Structure formats: structure tokens, C-alpha cells
FIKOLZA-1660 file (N, C-alpha, C; in steps of 0.1 Angstrom, whole numbers, plus 5000, padded with zeros to 4 digits):
% residues 117
   i   px   py   pz ch aa at
   1 5125 5297 5041  A  X  N
   1 5133 5291 5051  A  X CA
   1 5148 5289 5047  A  X  C
   2 5157 5295 5054  A  X  N
   2 5171 5295 5050  A  X CA
   2 5177 5282 5056  A  X  C
   3 5182 5274 5047  A  X  N
   3 5188 5261 5052  A  X CA
   3 5203 5262 5053  A  X  C
   4 5209 5273 5051  A  X  N
   4 5224 5274 5051  A  X CA
   4 5229 5272 5038  A  X  C
   5 5241 5278 5035  A  X  N
   5 5247 5277 5022  A  X CA
   5 5251 5263 5017  A  X  C
   6 5256 5255 5026  A  X  N
   6 5260 5241 5023  A  X CA
   6 5248 5233 5018  A  X  C
   7 5237 5233 5026  A  X  N
   7 5226 5225 5023  A  X CA
   7 5219 5231 5010  A  X  C
   8 5217 5244 5009  A  X  N
   8 5211 5250 4998  A  X CA
   8 5219 5246 4985  A  X  C
   9 5232 5247 4986  A  X  N
   9 5240 5244 4974  A  X CA
   9 5239 5229 4970  A  X  C
  10 5238 5220 4980  A  X  N
  10 5236 5206 4978  A  X CA
  10 5223 5203 4971  A  X  C
  11 5212 5210 4976  A  X  N
  11 5199 5209 4970  A  X CA
  11 5199 5213 4955  A  X  C
  12 5206 5224 4953  A  X  N
  12 5206 5229 4939  A  X CA
  12 5214 5220 4930  A  X  C
  13 5226 5215 4936  A  X  N
  13 5235 5207 4928  A  X CA
  13 5228 5194 4924  A  X  C
  14 5220 5189 4933  A  X  N
  14 5214 5175 4931  A  X CA
  14 5199 5176 4933  A  X  C
  15 5191 5184 4925  A  X  N
  15 5177 5185 4927  A  X CA
  15 5170 5171 4926  A  X  C
  16 5161 5168 4935  A  X  N
  16 5154 5155 4934  A  X CA
  16 5162 5143 4938  A  X  C
  17 5175 5145 4941  A  X  N
  17 5184 5134 4944  A  X CA
  17 5191 5136 4957  A  X  C
  18 5186 5143 4966  A  X  N
  18 5192 5146 4979  A  X CA
  18 5185 5140 4990  A  X  C
  19 5192 5138 5001  A  X  N
  19 5185 5133 5013  A  X CA
  19 5180 5145 5020  A  X  C
  20 5174 5143 5032  A  X  N
  20 5168 5154 5040  A  X CA
  20 5179 5164 5044  A  X  C
  21 5192 5159 5046  A  X  N
  21 5203 5167 5051  A  X CA
  21 5211 5172 5039  A  X  C
  22 5207 5171 5027  A  X  N
  22 5214 5177 5016  A  X CA
  22 5224 5169 5009  A  X  C
  23 5227 5157 5015  A  X  N
  23 5238 5149 5008  A  X CA
  23 5232 5141 4997  A  X  C
  24 5240 5137 4987  A  X  N
  24 5235 5131 4975  A  X CA
  24 5229 5117 4979  A  X  C
  25 5216 5116 4974  A  X  N
  25 5209 5103 4976  A  X CA
  25 5210 5095 4964  A  X  C
  26 5208 5082 4966  A  X  N
  26 5209 5073 4954  A  X CA
  26 5195 5071 4949  A  X  C
  27 5190 5079 4941  A  X  N
  27 5176 5080 4936  A  X CA
  27 5172 5066 4930  A  X  C
  28 5179 5060 4922  A  X  N
  28 5174 5047 4916  A  X CA
  28 5171 5037 4927  A  X  C
  29 5180 5036 4937  A  X  N
  29 5178 5027 4948  A  X CA
  29 5165 5030 4956  A  X  C
  30 5163 5043 4958  A  X  N
  30 5151 5048 4966  A  X CA
  30 5139 5044 4958  A  X  C
  31 5138 5046 4945  A  X  N
  31 5127 5043 4937  A  X CA
  31 5125 5028 4937  A  X  C
  32 5135 5020 4936  A  X  N
  32 5134 5006 4936  A  X CA
  32 5129 5001 4949  A  X  C
  33 5134 5006 4960  A  X  N
  33 5129 5003 4974  A  X CA
  33 5114 5006 4975  A  X  C
  34 5110 5017 4970  A  X  N
  34 5096 5021 4970  A  X CA
  34 5087 5011 4962  A  X  C
  35 5092 5007 4950  A  X  N
  35 5085 4998 4942  A  X CA
  35 5083 4985 4949  A  X  C
  36 5094 4980 4955  A  X  N
  36 5094 4967 4963  A  X CA
  36 5084 4968 4974  A  X  C
  37 5084 4979 4982  A  X  N
  37 5075 4981 4993  A  X CA
  37 5061 4981 4989  A  X  C
  38 5058 4987 4977  A  X  N
  38 5044 4988 4973  A  X CA
  38 5039 4976 4966  A  X  C
  39 5048 4967 4961  A  X  N
  39 5043 4956 4953  A  X CA
  39 5047 4942 4958  A  X  C
  40 5058 4941 4965  A  X  N
  40 5063 4927 4969  A  X CA
  40 5054 4921 4980  A  X  C
  41 5051 4908 4978  A  X  N
  41 5044 4901 4988  A  X CA
  41 5029 4902 4986  A  X  C
  42 5024 4910 4976  A  X  N
  42 5010 4911 4974  A  X CA
  42 5005 4900 4965  A  X  C
  43 4993 4896 4968  A  X  N
  43 4986 4885 4960  A  X CA
  43 4972 4890 4957  A  X  C
  44 4967 4887 4945  A  X  N
  44 4954 4891 4940  A  X CA
  44 4944 4882 4947  A  X  C
  45 4933 4889 4952  A  X  N
  45 4922 4882 4959  A  X CA
  45 4909 4888 4953  A  X  C
  46 4900 4879 4949  A  X  N
  46 4887 4883 4944  A  X CA
  46 4877 4880 4955  A  X  C
  47 4868 4890 4958  A  X  N
  47 4858 4888 4968  A  X CA
  47 4848 4878 4963  A  X  C
  48 4845 4868 4971  A  X  N
  48 4835 4858 4967  A  X CA
  48 4821 4862 4966  A  X  C
  49 4818 4875 4971  A  X  N
  49 4805 4880 4971  A  X CA
  49 4803 4890 4959  A  X  C
  50 4811 4900 4958  A  X  N
  50 4808 4910 4948  A  X CA
  50 4818 4910 4936  A  X  C
  51 4828 4902 4938  A  X  N
  51 4838 4900 4927  A  X CA
  51 4849 4911 4927  A  X  C
  52 4849 4920 4937  A  X  N
  52 4860 4930 4937  A  X CA
  52 4873 4924 4937  A  X  C
  53 4882 4929 4929  A  X  N
  53 4896 4923 4929  A  X CA
  53 4905 4933 4936  A  X  C
  54 4912 4928 4946  A  X  N
  54 4921 4936 4954  A  X CA
  54 4935 4929 4955  A  X  C
  55 4945 4936 4959  A  X  N
  55 4958 4931 4962  A  X CA
  55 4960 4931 4977  A  X  C
  56 4965 4919 4982  A  X  N
  56 4965 4917 4996  A  X CA
  56 4979 4913 5000  A  X  C
  57 4984 4918 5011  A  X  N
  57 4997 4914 5017  A  X CA
  57 4995 4912 5032  A  X  C
  58 5000 4901 5038  A  X  N
  58 4999 4899 5052  A  X CA
  58 5014 4898 5058  A  X  C
  59 5018 4908 5066  A  X  N
  59 5031 4908 5072  A  X CA
  59 5030 4900 5086  A  X  C
  60 5018 4898 5091  A  X  N
  60 5016 4890 5103  A  X CA
  60 5002 4885 5103  A  X  C
  61 4998 4876 5112  A  X  N
  61 4985 4871 5112  A  X CA
  61 4975 4883 5115  A  X  C
  62 4979 4893 5123  A  X  N
  62 4970 4904 5127  A  X CA
  62 4969 4915 5116  A  X  C
  63 4980 4917 5108  A  X  N
  63 4981 4928 5099  A  X CA
  63 4977 4924 5085  A  X  C
  64 4968 4931 5078  A  X  N
  64 4965 4929 5065  A  X CA
  64 4965 4942 5057  A  X  C
  65 4973 4942 5046  A  X  N
  65 4973 4954 5038  A  X CA
  65 4965 4951 5025  A  X  C
  66 4956 4960 5022  A  X  N
  66 4947 4958 5010  A  X CA
  66 4949 4970 5001  A  X  C
  67 4952 4968 4988  A  X  N
  67 4952 4978 4978  A  X CA
  67 4941 4976 4968  A  X  C
  68 4932 4985 4967  A  X  N
  68 4921 4984 4958  A  X CA
  68 4925 4989 4944  A  X  C
  69 4920 4982 4934  A  X  N
  69 4923 4986 4920  A  X CA
  69 4914 4998 4916  A  X  C
  70 4903 4999 4922  A  X  N
  70 4894 5010 4919  A  X CA
  70 4887 5015 4932  A  X  C
  71 4879 5025 4931  A  X  N
  71 4872 5030 4943  A  X CA
  71 4863 5019 4949  A  X  C
  72 4865 5016 4961  A  X  N
  72 4857 5005 4967  A  X CA
  72 4842 5008 4966  A  X  C
  73 4837 5020 4967  A  X  N
  73 4823 5023 4966  A  X CA
  73 4817 5020 4953  A  X  C
  74 4825 5018 4942  A  X  N
  74 4820 5015 4929  A  X CA
  74 4819 5000 4927  A  X  C
  75 4825 4992 4935  A  X  N
  75 4825 4978 4933  A  X CA
  75 4820 4970 4945  A  X  C
  76 4820 4975 4956  A  X  N
  76 4816 4967 4968  A  X CA
  76 4804 4973 4975  A  X  C
  77 4793 4966 4976  A  X  N
  77 4781 4971 4983  A  X CA
  77 4783 4976 4997  A  X  C
  78 4793 4970 5004  A  X  N
  78 4795 4974 5018  A  X CA
  78 4800 4988 5019  A  X  C
  79 4807 4993 5009  A  X  N
  79 4813 5006 5008  A  X CA
  79 4804 5017 5002  A  X  C
  80 4792 5012 4996  A  X  N
  80 4784 5021 4988  A  X CA
  80 4776 5031 4997  A  X  C
  81 4773 5027 5009  A  X  N
  81 4765 5036 5018  A  X CA
  81 4775 5046 5024  A  X  C
  82 4770 5058 5027  A  X  N
  82 4778 5069 5032  A  X CA
  82 4772 5073 5045  A  X  C
  83 4781 5077 5055  A  X  N
  83 4776 5082 5067  A  X CA
  83 4772 5097 5065  A  X  C
  84 4767 5104 5075  A  X  N
  84 4764 5118 5074  A  X CA
  84 4776 5126 5072  A  X  C
  85 4788 5122 5076  A  X  N
  85 4800 5129 5074  A  X CA
  85 4806 5128 5060  A  X  C
  86 4800 5119 5052  A  X  N
  86 4805 5117 5039  A  X CA
  86 4815 5106 5038  A  X  C
  87 4819 5100 5049  A  X  N
  87 4829 5089 5050  A  X CA
  87 4821 5076 5046  A  X  C
  88 4829 5066 5042  A  X  N
  88 4823 5053 5040  A  X CA
  88 4815 5048 5052  A  X  C
  89 4804 5041 5050  A  X  N
  89 4796 5036 5061  A  X CA
  89 4803 5026 5070  A  X  C
  90 4813 5019 5064  A  X  N
  90 4820 5009 5072  A  X CA
  90 4835 5010 5070  A  X  C
  91 4842 5004 5079  A  X  N
  91 4857 5004 5079  A  X CA
  91 4862 4993 5070  A  X  C
  92 4854 4983 5067  A  X  N
  92 4858 4972 5058  A  X CA
  92 4846 4964 5055  A  X  C
  93 4849 4954 5046  A  X  N
  93 4838 4945 5042  A  X CA
  93 4840 4931 5048  A  X  C
  94 4831 4926 5055  A  X  N
  94 4832 4913 5061  A  X CA
  94 4833 4902 5051  A  X  C
  95 4826 4904 5040  A  X  N
  95 4827 4893 5029  A  X CA
  95 4841 4893 5023  A  X  C
  96 4847 4904 5020  A  X  N
  96 4860 4905 5015  A  X CA
  96 4870 4899 5026  A  X  C
  97 4868 4902 5038  A  X  N
  97 4876 4896 5049  A  X CA
  97 4875 4881 5049  A  X  C
  98 4864 4876 5047  A  X  N
  98 4862 4861 5046  A  X CA
  98 4870 4855 5034  A  X  C
  99 4869 4862 5023  A  X  N
  99 4876 4858 5011  A  X CA
  99 4891 4858 5013  A  X  C
 100 4896 4868 5020  A  X  N
 100 4910 4869 5023  A  X CA
 100 4914 4858 5033  A  X  C
 101 4906 4856 5043  A  X  N
 101 4909 4845 5052  A  X CA
 101 4910 4831 5045  A  X  C
 102 4901 4829 5036  A  X  N
 102 4900 4816 5028  A  X CA
 102 4913 4815 5020  A  X  C
 103 4917 4826 5014  A  X  N
 103 4930 4826 5006  A  X CA
 103 4942 4823 5014  A  X  C
 104 4942 4829 5026  A  X  N
 104 4953 4826 5035  A  X CA
 104 4953 4811 5039  A  X  C
 105 4942 4806 5043  A  X  N
 105 4941 4791 5046  A  X CA
 105 4945 4782 5035  A  X  C
 106 4943 4786 5023  A  X  N
 106 4947 4778 5011  A  X CA
 106 4961 4780 5007  A  X  C
 107 4968 4790 5014  A  X  N
 107 4982 4792 5011  A  X CA
 107 4985 4802 5000  A  X  C
 108 4974 4808 4995  A  X  N
 108 4975 4818 4984  A  X CA
 108 4981 4831 4988  A  X  C
 109 4981 4834 5001  A  X  N
 109 4987 4846 5006  A  X CA
 109 4996 4842 5017  A  X  C
 110 5009 4844 5015  A  X  N
 110 5019 4841 5025  A  X CA
 110 5018 4851 5037  A  X  C
 111 5021 4846 5049  A  X  N
 111 5021 4855 5060  A  X CA
 111 5036 4857 5064  A  X  C
 112 5039 4870 5066  A  X  N
 112 5053 4873 5070  A  X CA
 112 5059 4882 5059  A  X  C
 113 5070 4889 5063  A  X  N
 113 5077 4898 5054  A  X CA
 113 5085 4890 5045  A  X  C
 114 5087 4896 5033  A  X  N
 114 5096 4889 5023  A  X CA
 114 5107 4899 5020  A  X  C
 115 5119 4895 5021  A  X  N
 115 5130 4904 5017  A  X CA
 115 5132 4904 5002  A  X  C
 116 5137 4915 4997  A  X  N
 116 5140 4916 4983  A  X CA
 116 5155 4918 4981  A  X  C
 117 5160 4914 4970  A  X  N
 117 5174 4916 4967  A  X CA
 117 5176 4926 4956  A  X  C
% end
């Protein structure tokens, strides 16, 4: 795909550090923003049933982001069964959801976005 001489030159001049349009991007800021997005506001929660340890962030009462430290099927019985399609048998674990709700009620997981500086 020919992107035109200006864009191609910018991509060559700044490999890995350009924006979509070929202008110089600030790579350290981009990586720092990504790190903040992936880690800020997360709290560790252990399932009261199976002991699975996950990272949880709530940006609202309705939204819950969960990052697993390992494959859920290896630590959580709810994920160990598989459907005929090979997908997990369930979309989530109700016991982990209860543990997360309890952590929210105890104030261990803040609700809402957190700005970083």
C-alpha cells in the first residue's frame, strides 16, 4: 500500500514513534498512558470460594474490569467446564462476583475513574 512520499518518509524517519498520519509521536508518553490505563485503579481481590486472585477496577457501578493472573480454567471451577464450541461454559463466576461486591461494599475497590498525572 503506497502511503505517499511524505508519510512513508516520516515512517522511515521515526519507526515505531509515529502516529497514524506519520507525524512524530511521543512514544514515552504513549507507553506511560498505556501503563496507567492497564494498571491504575485496579485492586487485588481473592475469590472467597476458590481463592483465585484477580485484579479488579470499577469505573462505574455497572462496569467491572477483571484481569486474571492466570488462565481462569486452571483456578476457578466455574470456568473449568467447556461447551461444545470449546468456549468456557460460563461468562463469569457468581462466587467471584460476590467476592468483588463484598470488596466494593468494604471500600476496597473504589468506584469511578481515577486521573493520573
